[in-house]
N, C-alpha and C positions, 0 to 999 in steps of 0.2 A: 755707629756704625763702628765701620772695618775696612779699615784700609789693608790689603794683602796685596804683595809685592812676588812674583814669582823669580826664580832667576835661573836660567839655565843656559847649555851651549846653545850653538846649531841644532842638533838632534831635536828640542825639544817637539812633540807631536800634538798636533791639537786635543784629540782625543785625551791626554793630559795634563793640558789646558782646561779642558773641561771639567774633568776629573775631580782637583783642585777646587775649579771655584764651581764646583754643585756639591761636592763636599761643604765647603764654609758655607756656601749660602743656605744647609740643611742645617748645620750648625748656628746659623747666628738665627736669632730672633727672626719672628717675622714681619715686621716694622723697622730693621735696622739699614740702615743704608751699606751696601757692599760695593765699593769700588775695585777692582783686579786690575794689575797691572804686570806688562812684563819688563825683564832687563836679561839680555842679553852679554854670556860672560865664554868666549870664545875658548878659553881654557878648562873650561868642564864639561865632561862629557860621562852622560851614560847619568847624571845626576842629577837632583835638581834638588834650590832650597826655597822655604815659599817663607818670607817674614806678614807677620799679621803686626796692625793697629791697631788695639780698641781704641777707643772712646766715647763717651757717654756712659760711661762705666756706674750707676748706684746712683743716677741721678731721678729716678724715679718718669715718670709719662712727659713727653716729650709735650714741647709749649707751644701748640698752634700758633703759628705766625699770620698776619692778617695779607691775606694778598691784593691783587688790584680788585678782584669783581666784588671784596669784600667791601671795600672801601664808600665812601658817602656820595652819592652821581651829581652833590650837586656843587660840589665845591667848584666854584668860580675857575676862565680858564690864564695859566700864569702868563705872567707881561715877558717881552726878554727887549730890552732894551738894546737899542744901538747909533751908532756914532750918527745917523741923522734924524733921529728919534725914535718915537716906540711902536710895535707892532703887536701886535693883538693875536697869541698863539693860541688854538683849542686843540688838546691834547686826543690821538683817533684812540677808535671804538679795536682793543685786543681782545676783547672779550671770544669774540667766533672766529678770528684770526684760522686756531689751530684745526677748529673742526673742518672750515673750507677750504685749507690746505689737502682734507687729505685725510685728519684728526687721526684716533686711533684706531684705524684698521686692523685685523688680522693678518693682515701682509704687511702693513707700521710694520705694524707690534714684529713679526718676523724678519722684517728686514733689521730692524730696532737688534735684536737678540744678534744678530749674523756679524751688526759691529762693534756689539761686546767683544770680539774676538779678534786680537791683535790682528796687523794686516799681514806681517808674516806670516803668520798662521794660516793666515786665509789664501796669501798663496801657494805658500807648498798643497795646502786642499787642493787647487784651482788644478 
């Protein structure tokens, strides 16, 4: 993965931020997680500094982690013990929660891309 920090003055434009992010994503591997953030330095004018921290270099293929959907459904419910006795608690089914709430629709993906841009840059663009 890549952790990217863009440091600039208040004159950073949204296009400059996007250009840095797109350049880094083009250079990174397709399966890399790229996280881009910003920091404002009021003493910087007409310049920006990009800091990149790369992780997982030379580790080979990523290890697949089991998620909740892959687990055995026959696992018994857990028991929560309180002062007055035992309460049997069943876990909630969360497998379909995201798709019921709007899922990965194109509008949702566009909204997510919009939220990748720092708030102060979004306010400047509006």
